[in-house]
N, C-alpha and C positions, 0 to 999 in steps of 0.2 A: 504493500500500500504506500509506504513512504517513497520508495524508489519510483513508483508510477507517478505519484503527485510531483515529485522533484523533476522527473522527465518532462511532464506537462508544463511545469513552470519554466524550464529551460527552453522548451519549444515556443512558448508564448513570448519570452524575452527575445529569442532569435527572430521570430516573425515580426515583432514590433520594430526591431532595428532594421530588418530587411525592408519593411514598408517605409520607414523613416528616411533611409539613405538612398534607396534605389528606385523609388517611384515618384513621379512628379505630380502628386495630387495637389489640388488647390489647398489653401491654408485651412479652410473650414473642414473639408473632408479629411485632410491629414490629421487635424486635431481630433476629429471624431474617432478615427481609427486608433490613434494613440490612447484615447480615453477608454475605448472598448478593450484593448489589450491590457491596459493598466487595471481595469476592473476584473478581468479574468485572472490576472496575476494576484490581485488582492484576495479573491475568493480561494484560489489554490493555496496560497501561503497561509491563509486563515485556517483552512482544513488541515494543513500540516501542523500548525501550532496547536490544533485541537486534539491531535492524536494522543499525546502523553497526558492530557488532562482527563483521565478516566475517573468516572464516578465523582466528579466535582461540579459545583454550580457553574464554574467558569465555562465548562464545555457547553452547557445549555445557553449561557449568555452569548457565546460565540455563534451558536446556531441562530439565535434571535437577531444578532447583529448582521449576519450574512443575509438573512431573509429581508430585513428592513433595508439594508443598504442596496441590495440588488433591486428591490422594488422602487426605491428612490431613483436609482440610476435609470431604470427603464422608463419611469415617468418623465424624467427630465429629457431623455433622448426623444421620447415621443412628442413632448409638448414644445420644448424650446432648447434644442441642442446647440446653443451658441458657445463661443469660446469662453466667455466669462463663467457660465455655469459648469462647463466641463472642467475648467481649471480649478473651480471650487471642489469638484468631486475628486480630482487628482490630489489636491492638498489634503482633503479629509482622509483619503486612503492612506497617504503617507503618514499622517499623524496616528491613525489607528494601527498601522503596521508597526510603527515605532513602539507604541504601547504594548501591543501583543508580543513583540520581540522581547521587551523588558520583562513582561510577565512570564513568558516561557523560560527565559534565562534564569530568573529568580527561582522559579519552580524547579528547574533542573539543578541549580546549585543547592537548594535546600534538601532535595530528595536524593541526589546522586553526587555528592561532593567528591567522592573517591574516583569515580569513573567518568568524570565530567568530560574529558577530552575524547572519550570513546562513545559519546552520545551524538547522534545525528542532529538533535534539536539544538545543541550548543553551536554547531557550525552554521546551521541554517539561520538560527536566531542572530548569531553574530554578524553574518553577512548581510542579513536583511536590515538589522539595526544600523550598520555602517552605511549602507546605500541610501536608505530613506532618511537617515539622520543628515547625511550630506545634502540630499535633495531639499530638506527643510531649511538647512543652513543657507543654501544658495538662494532660496526664496526670500528668506529674511534679509539677506544682504542686498538683494535686488530691490525689495520694497523699501528698505531704509536708504537706498541710494548710495550705498558704500561701494558697490560695483555696478558697472554698466554693461548690459548685454543687449546689443542692438537687434540681433536676429535670434529666432528660436533655435536655429541650427547650432549656434554657439553654446547654448545651454545644453542641447542634446549631446554635443561632443563632450562636454564636461561630465555629464551623467554617464555617457558611454565608458569613459575611462574609469569612473567609480564602479560601474557595473562589471568590469573585468575582475576587479578584486572580489566582488560579491560572488561571481561564478566560480572563482577559485575556492571560496568557502563551501559553496554547494558541491563542488567536485570532491572535496574532502569528506563531506557528509555522505556522498554516494559510495565512496570507497571503503569507509570504515565498516568493520564487522564487530559491533559491540557484543559482549557476553549477554546471555539471556537476562540475567538478573539486573543488568544495568538499564534495561529498557522496559518492556511490558511487565516483566515479572519482578522488577526491583521493588516497587511499592509493596507488593504482596510479601516479598522476601523480608523486607524491613519490618513490616507489621507482624508477621508470623514469628520473627525472631524475638519479639518482645513478649509473646505469650508464655505464661508459665507452663512447665511440663505437666502433663496429665498423669 
């Protein structure tokens, strides 16, 4: 399940870059496709972060978040898919993914401190936090006027360079083979070890 979702995330990222750099869509259509792929990436990464949160309220909250967010995205696309609204969706997705990455990393550190680097969620969360943290930092710098980017392609080039580092983190996540107790069975192993012998 993890590898399949990670493969889909990588395909979405690749398709987004392919459309952005190789096809001459007009500005509005290009931004629409960017937003479409960004939302697909948001959904897939949220599903990845949901996997280790078994039997916790956070898993249900992520489900509600996904349903609500996809509904809002479809509504905006159907009613008024202009650049301002789609840019707002992209910014909201980045903020939510930063929060989900932090939650996933904190959960991982608290539950599996010994086998932290053998966990796929550590590398996926770290790469996602880095990329979307940099995206938010660029947005803040642009809005405050501290840096000037005249064309969207310049911003996309900066994000592309940050995306390379993110994909390296994802590659590590795909290659590691953690012990069973460090992933799905770790919480059960930890809880059962505290039970008194019968």
